N, C-alpha and C positions, 0 to 999 in steps of 0.2 A: 579441524578445524585449519584456518591458516590466519593471516593479518596480511596485508598491502599498505604501503605508504604510498597514499593517495591526495592530494591539495592540500600536504602538511598533517594529516591524522591519519590514523591507522580506521581500516576496514575490515572487522572481522569477516572472514565468510567460508563457504564450503562449495565443493564442487561435488556432483556426480556425471557418470560415464565418461564417455572416449573425448577426448578432447580434440581432439579431430573431427567430431561430429559439428553440424553450427550449434553455434552458443545459444543459449537460452538466459536471459537476466530475470531474474524476481525480484521486485519491489514491494517490499512490504508497508504498511499502513503505521496510522498515529501509534506511536509509541511500542510497534507488534517488532516483535526478535523475529531473529530468521527462521528459529523454532515454530511461528507460526507459516509459516509455507511446512505443512506436514513432511517429514520424512519421506514416508509411503509415496505420497503425490510425486514428488523428487524422484522419488527410484521409477515411477511409473512414465515420467515422462522423458527419464534417461534411456528407457526401454524402447519408447518411441522413436531413441536413433537423434538425440540432443545432450549438449553438451551442458549441463542445468548450473545455473550459480545461484544460490539463495545468500545472503549478506545483512548485515546489521547494519541499519540506515544509522547513520552518525548518531550520535546520543543514546542509543540503544543496545540493547544487551554489553557485547564488547569491544565494540566500537568506542572511540575517541568520544569525552563527555564534551561538551561546548562551554566550559563553566564562565560565570563572569556577573550574574545575575542571580540573586538572592529568590528563594521561592516567593516571598511577597511581592518583592519589585516584579516577578512577571507575573502574579497575579493581577498586579494595577496594570499592567501594560493588555494584558487578554481583557480586564473589565472597559481597557479603555477606548478599545477597538467595538464593543460591544455598545458605548455610549457615541460610537461615531469618530473616536479622537485618535487616529493611528498617529503610529509613530515608529522607530526606528526601530529593529527584530533582531535577533543574532544573526538571523541568515533566512534563505527562502528557499523556492523549489529550482532556481538555479541554479543554487550552491548542490542542493540533492542531486540532481541533473547531474552535475558536474564530476560528485562522487561515483555514482553508476559508471559515466566514462571513464574516470579515471581506474576504476576496478578491473574496465577491461582493457585498458592498456597497459596494467600489471601482469593482466593474465596474457596478452599480446595478442589481443582477439580484436578482427577490424572491425566485422559488423557482427550482430546478434539482433536475437527475437527479446521483445523488451514487449515482459509482463507486467503492472501495477495492479494492486486492489486497495479499493479508498484512496488513502490518501497515496500510498503507493501508484496509483494511476494517476494522481495527477504529477507526478513527479515523472511518471514514465509518459505522458504527453510532451512535458516540457523540455523532456531528453530528445521527445523526435523531432519538435520543433526547432532545439536550439544546434540539433547533430543530425541532419536527413542525413548525411551518406552514412552514419554507422550504424543504419537501423534497417531491419530484413524484414520486419513484420510490427505491428501493436496489437497488445491484448489489452482493453482498459476495462475494469471491473467493479461494480460498484462505486463507479465516479462521475464528477459532472464536468464542465468546462471552464470551472472558475467563477461563475458569475453565483456568488452568494445570496445576493438578494432572493434570486429566484426560487433557491434549493435550498432549503431550509430543513433541519429533522426537526418532529417532533416535537414539542414542548417537552415532554415527559425523558427524552433522548437526550436534547439539550441541558436540561438539569441536571439529568445524571452527571452527563461530562464535564458538567462545572463545577462537581463535588468532586473534593480530592477521595481518593482511596485513602483506606487505610493504611498505617506506615505495617502494621503487622504480620506475618504472612495470612493466616486463616484472615483477618477481615478484608485484607486485601483479596482475596480470592474468592470470597464471597462475592464482595463489591463487582467484580468484572464477573461472575458469574450471571447474576443479577442484569445486569449491563447486557451481556449476551443473549439472556433469554429474551428479553425485551426490544431487541434487536433481528431477532432471528427469523422472526415467520410462521407462519403455520402449515406450510406444505408437509413437514417430516415433522417426526419427535426429535426431543429436544437430548440429546445424550449428554447428559451433565457430566459423567465420570471421564467421556473424552474432555472435557473442558476444562473438568479440575486438575487430572492431569498436567492437561497442557499448561493453563496459568499455573500449576503452580511448578512445573519444571523451570518456566518462567521467573518465577519470582526467585527460585533458589538460583537462577543464573548471574544476574542482573536486575534490582530492584532501583529505579532510578525517576523521581516523580518529576522532577527540574527538566528531565528529560522530556518526559510526554508534555510539559506546557511548552517548550519550545519548538515543538514539531506543531502542535497546535497554533502559537502565534507563526507559523507559518500556514499553515491554514486562512487563519484572519485576514493574510496581508497577501496573498496570492493576487494575481490580477487573473481577470477575464480572460480566458485565451480564446473563445470563440472566433475573432477573424484569424487568429496567426492555424486554429487549429484546421481551417478553410484552405490552408498551404500544405499539409502535411499529403508526400505525394506515395506513400506504403501502404499496405495493405493493411486497413484495421478492422478487428472486432471488438466490439461492446456486447459486454453481460452487464445482464442487472434482473435482479429480480424484482417481481411488482409486489412486494411486500417489505418492501424496503423503510423502513423509519428514519433511518439516520440520512441516507444519502435518497433523496425520492428517485421514482423510475425516470420523474421527467429530466432528472438531471443525465440519464445516460440516454436517453432520448434525442436532449439536445447536442449531446456528444455527436451520436452517429450521424445528427443532420448534420453537424457543422464541417465533420471529416469527409471529404470527396470519397465515396464510393465504398463507404465503411458499411459492413454487417450487423445490425443490433440481434442479440441473442436476448429475449427474454423467458426470465426461466419463471413459471408459475409455483403463489407461496413462498418463496424465497425473499428471506431477509435479507439483512448484512449478515454473513455467514462463513466465518475461516474455515479455512482449507480444510474438508474431511471428506475423505472417498465414498466414506457410508453416510453421506447426505449431500446432495448436489452437487458435489463435488468433480464425481465420475462422470457426470455430464459435462461439465465443466470440461475436465479433460478432455474429455470427443472432441467439443466444440473446437476446443484449443488445438489438439494434433493436425483437426483436420484441416484448421485457417495455415498453421505453420507448415504443414508437410508439401503443400505446393509452392514454398519460397525457400527453399534449402538451399 
């Protein structure tokens, strides 16, 4: 893995495939390190003829942590948003989109296919809005338009999101496994071993609760992008599960409705599932490769 100097911070990244192939930037979700883009998934994409880039967003993994506020201060700000009292946040999706472009600049890449899942989808959409000339295509997975009032998680999921994960390794892993189970959907069996291995590796690599809280503030402070999405003129693929309790299907449908000529792929039985080629993501990979393959 490598680091790049981007917008005054360090971004940790890893690449797969031939540098001369069309670039594909993978943007992860809330608190998710680059490990959450399964290595096998990245390799398969590279074999399809792409130069695949996965990276740690700011405040995750081995990228720079944006310090300044204590955990209680961050929780107070999060609570304020739920009470309707908005306040300043450490950063938002504009800055995180700038990080993505900065990484492409550091790699001397002019244009790329942009793929984001969950919070990464919000960043990917923002990147396409702010930098239309740098985009080959957009794939937005498990995301919505930024209209938080319309696309709320279920109460069970929200309560768990607001419950801090334990600090110890075993407690942290158990907490995330429970969360993944309740957001997974019913279409395929849950591979607990896969997720325990993924979360354990993530914890050992870096565990930073405050970074997750700063990400959540970026989510809570995001703007409704519906009107801006109407101006996107790159090919767009929207992927969503019909059993997603974290980002409801209606959010994906609204995204597809907003972006002209976009394609919506609904996957039956799928909830909010981390990349795993053994469950749903083989189908997602095929959809992505078909979508991007026409625009190399």
